[in-house]
DRENLO-400433 format. One record per residue (C-alpha): x, y, z; residue in three letters. Coordinates in steps of 0.05 Angstrom, whole numbers. Layout:
! residues N
<pt east="X" north="Y" up="Z" residuo="ALA"/>
...
//
This chain:
! residues 114
<pt east="2148" north="2066" up="1121" residuo="MET"/>
<pt east="2198" north="2122" up="1133" residuo="GLU"/>
<pt east="2177" north="2187" up="1166" residuo="GLN"/>
<pt east="2188" north="2229" up="1103" residuo="GLU"/>
<pt east="2145" north="2181" up="1062" residuo="GLU"/>
<pt east="2090" north="2186" up="1115" residuo="LEU"/>
<pt east="2095" north="2262" up="1113" residuo="ARG"/>
<pt east="2087" north="2262" up="1038" residuo="LYS"/>
<pt east="2028" north="2215" up="1042" residuo="LEU"/>
<pt east="1996" north="2260" up="1096" residuo="PHE"/>
<pt east="2008" north="2322" up="1053" residuo="CYS"/>
<pt east="1978" north="2287" up="993" residuo="THR"/>
<pt east="1916" north="2269" up="1034" residuo="LYS"/>
<pt east="1908" north="2341" up="1056" residuo="LEU"/>
<pt east="1917" north="2367" up="985" residuo="THR"/>
<pt east="1864" north="2319" up="960" residuo="LEU"/>
<pt east="1816" north="2341" up="1015" residuo="GLU"/>
<pt east="1827" north="2414" up="999" residuo="LEU"/>
<pt east="1818" north="2402" up="925" residuo="ARG"/>
<pt east="1753" north="2364" up="937" residuo="ALA"/>
<pt east="1728" north="2422" up="980" residuo="PHE"/>
<pt east="1748" north="2473" up="926" residuo="GLN"/>
<pt east="1713" north="2432" up="872" residuo="MET"/>
<pt east="1650" north="2432" up="914" residuo="GLU"/>
<pt east="1655" north="2507" up="919" residuo="MET"/>
<pt east="1666" north="2516" up="844" residuo="PHE"/>
<pt east="1599" north="2481" up="833" residuo="LYS"/>
<pt east="1564" north="2529" up="879" residuo="SER"/>
<pt east="1526" north="2592" up="861" residuo="GLU"/>
<pt east="1560" north="2659" up="871" residuo="LYS"/>
<pt east="1516" north="2676" up="931" residuo="GLU"/>
<pt east="1534" north="2611" up="967" residuo="GLU"/>
<pt east="1608" north="2622" up="954" residuo="ILE"/>
<pt east="1601" north="2692" up="983" residuo="TYR"/>
<pt east="1564" north="2666" up="1044" residuo="GLU"/>
<pt east="1617" north="2613" up="1055" residuo="ARG"/>
<pt east="1677" north="2659" up="1044" residuo="ALA"/>
<pt east="1699" north="2653" up="1117" residuo="PHE"/>
<pt east="1697" north="2577" up="1113" residuo="GLN"/>
<pt east="1735" north="2577" up="1047" residuo="ILE"/>
<pt east="1790" north="2622" up="1075" residuo="ASP"/>
<pt east="1793" north="2583" up="1140" residuo="SER"/>
<pt east="1800" north="2516" up="1104" residuo="MET"/>
<pt east="1859" north="2542" up="1064" residuo="VAL"/>
<pt east="1891" north="2570" up="1126" residuo="ARG"/>
<pt east="1881" north="2505" up="1164" residuo="ILE"/>
<pt east="1911" north="2467" up="1105" residuo="TYR"/>
<pt east="1972" north="2512" up="1105" residuo="ARG"/>
<pt east="1982" north="2505" up="1180" residuo="GLN"/>
<pt east="1976" north="2429" up="1176" residuo="CYS"/>
<pt east="2026" north="2427" up="1120" residuo="MET"/>
<pt east="2075" north="2468" up="1160" residuo="GLU"/>
<pt east="2063" north="2429" up="1224" residuo="LEU"/>
<pt east="2073" north="2363" up="1188" residuo="SER"/>
<pt east="2148" north="2377" up="1184" residuo="ARG"/>
<pt east="2154" north="2366" up="1258" residuo="GLY"/>
<pt east="2103" north="2311" up="1268" residuo="MET"/>
<pt east="2123" north="2242" up="1293" residuo="GLU"/>
<pt east="2111" north="2182" up="1248" residuo="ALA"/>
<pt east="2056" north="2154" up="1293" residuo="GLU"/>
<pt east="2016" north="2219" up="1289" residuo="LEU"/>
<pt east="2025" north="2224" up="1214" residuo="LEU"/>
<pt east="1998" north="2152" up="1208" residuo="CYS"/>
<pt east="1937" north="2168" up="1250" residuo="ARG"/>
<pt east="1921" north="2233" up="1214" residuo="LEU"/>
<pt east="1931" north="2203" up="1145" residuo="THR"/>
<pt east="1873" north="2154" up="1157" residuo="VAL"/>
<pt east="1830" north="2205" up="1195" residuo="PHE"/>
<pt east="1769" north="2219" up="1151" residuo="PRO"/>
<pt east="1756" north="2291" up="1129" residuo="ASP"/>
<pt east="1811" north="2319" up="1173" residuo="LEU"/>
<pt east="1806" north="2391" up="1146" residuo="LEU"/>
<pt east="1731" north="2394" up="1158" residuo="SER"/>
<pt east="1741" north="2364" up="1227" residuo="PHE"/>
<pt east="1793" north="2415" up="1245" residuo="LEU"/>
<pt east="1750" north="2471" up="1218" residuo="TYR"/>
<pt east="1691" north="2448" up="1261" residuo="ASP"/>
<pt east="1735" north="2443" up="1322" residuo="CYS"/>
<pt east="1762" north="2513" up="1309" residuo="TRP"/>
<pt east="1692" north="2542" up="1305" residuo="LEU"/>
<pt east="1678" north="2515" up="1374" residuo="LYS"/>
<pt east="1737" north="2552" up="1404" residuo="GLN"/>
<pt east="1726" north="2619" up="1438" residuo="GLU"/>
<pt east="1743" north="2673" up="1388" residuo="ASP"/>
<pt east="1789" north="2730" up="1407" residuo="SER"/>
<pt east="1799" north="2758" up="1336" residuo="VAL"/>
<pt east="1747" north="2812" up="1347" residuo="GLU"/>
<pt east="1779" north="2832" up="1413" residuo="GLU"/>
<pt east="1848" north="2834" up="1381" residuo="GLU"/>
<pt east="1822" north="2876" up="1324" residuo="LEU"/>
<pt east="1788" north="2925" up="1372" residuo="ALA"/>
<pt east="1851" north="2931" up="1414" residuo="GLU"/>
<pt east="1893" north="2943" up="1352" residuo="SER"/>
<pt east="1846" north="2997" up="1327" residuo="ILE"/>
<pt east="1844" north="3031" up="1395" residuo="GLU"/>
<pt east="1920" north="3030" up="1399" residuo="LYS"/>
<pt east="1927" north="3059" up="1329" residuo="SER"/>
<pt east="1876" north="3113" up="1344" residuo="LEU"/>
<pt east="1913" north="3131" up="1408" residuo="SER"/>
<pt east="1978" north="3135" up="1369" residuo="GLU"/>
<pt east="1946" north="3182" up="1319" residuo="ILE"/>
<pt east="1919" north="3226" up="1374" residuo="THR"/>
<pt east="1986" north="3227" up="1409" residuo="GLU"/>
<pt east="2022" north="3246" up="1345" residuo="LYS"/>
<pt east="1973" north="3301" up="1331" residuo="GLU"/>
<pt east="1978" north="3328" up="1402" residuo="ASN"/>
<pt east="2054" north="3325" up="1402" residuo="SER"/>
<pt east="2058" north="3362" up="1335" residuo="SER"/>
<pt east="2018" north="3420" up="1364" residuo="GLY"/>
<pt east="1953" north="3406" up="1329" residuo="ARG"/>
<pt east="1890" north="3416" up="1368" residuo="ARG"/>
<pt east="1835" north="3365" up="1372" residuo="GLU"/>
<pt east="1769" north="3383" up="1337" residuo="ALA"/>
<pt east="1717" north="3410" up="1384" residuo="SER"/>
//
């Protein structure tokens, strides 16, 4: 099987996995969907990344991943086990933005509130 055919097969597999996950969510109550919003968003983002990465994958890896059961769920579970730096990055970004605001106010001659 050619590499492009393998890529298409892999992408089809991922699409079917994502659709099955989405169908499961559609059957859920609103509260459960809200509670699982992070997972829903993450699964879509993992799907998109895998689709993008598939363009550069070797045929052997595409073959392995195509037969790997519940790949999206597996990758989501693996990702949850990773140390998270998103909160740190957000805090740093906020601190930087607040510093820039303060610097702009100070440079424009405004005084800080007492």
